[in-house]
N, C-alpha and C positions, 0 to 999 in steps of 0.2 A: 849295816853293810859298809859304813864309813870306815870301820876298822880294817876291812879287807882292801879298801881303796888306798889306805895308808899302810900297806903291807909291812914295810920295814922302816916306818918313820918313828924315830924315838925322841924327836924334839917336838915341842908344842904341848898343847893341853887337850884333854878329852873330858867331856861332861860325864856325869854319872850315867845318864841315859845311854850314851854311846857305849860305854864300858859294859854296863849290865845287859843291854840287848845283845851285844856281841857274846858275852858269857852265856846267856840263855840259849841263843841259837846254836852256838858251837856245842853246847851240852846236849841239846835236843837231837843233834846229829850223832854225836859221839856215843851216847848211852845206848841207843838201839844198835849201832854198829858193833859195839862191844858185846851186847847180848847175843846178836846174830853170829858173832865170831865163835861162840861156843858150839854152834850147830854146823857151820861150814867153814873150811879153811879160807875160802875166797873172801869171806867177810872179815876174817882176821887180817888178811893182806890189805883190804880196803880200809879197815880201821887203822892199821899202822900208817898207811900212806896219808890218811886224813889227819891223824895226830901229828905227824911230822909236818904236814903242810900248814897246819893251824898254829904250830908252836911259835914261830916268829911273830905273827900278828897278835897272838895272845900276850907275849912279853911286851911288844910295842904298845899295845893298848893299856896294859898295866902301868908301864912307865909314864905314858902321857897322863894317865889318871893320877898318879902320884904327883906329877908336875902341876896338875890342876889344883891340888890342895896345898901347893907351895913346898913340896918335899922333893928330894932327889929320887930318881928312879930306883936307886939302891934300896930304898925302904920297902920295895916289893919283896925283898928277901926275908923280911922280919915277919914270922908267921902271924899272929893275931892282930898285930898293929896295922899291917897292910889292909886287912879286912875293914878295920875301923876307918882307915883313911879312904878306902874305896867307897864307903857309904857316907862319908863326910861331904858337906857342901863345898862348893868351889870357893877359892880365895877371890874376893871381889876385885874388880879392876884388873889391871895388868900386874903380873908378877915377873920374876926373872926368867920365866919360861915362855912368856908371851901374853897376848891379850886373853881375857876371859871369853871362852867360846859361847857362854850363855848370853853375854851382853857385849858384843864387840863394839857397839856404839860408845859404851862407857870408856873403852880403851882409847878411842880416838879423842874423846873429850879430855882424858887424862893428859895426853900429849899436848893438846891445845892450851890447857890451863897451866900446866907445869912447865 
């Protein structure tokens, strides 16, 4: 639910855990709504509203995930490479997009030593 708290935050970094849990839960809601939309038009409207509501946080979470591996958010537009980046491990320490969300203590140490 961290991704929903950062609804339209496109800066910073997101861990794999945050990104994939968001993808899992949004699909667990979206797929049944889409199936139910075939039987009743009200579910079609609900599905459309849900899809539009989740669009911005989905893009924002993807951009933050790309930042976590040290890439620009624009890499989200490259079809199979973005999947590879989404499953890749975080860049250790602080990168140009901020401190590593996995180990924020290391980011503090980077600034103290350097």
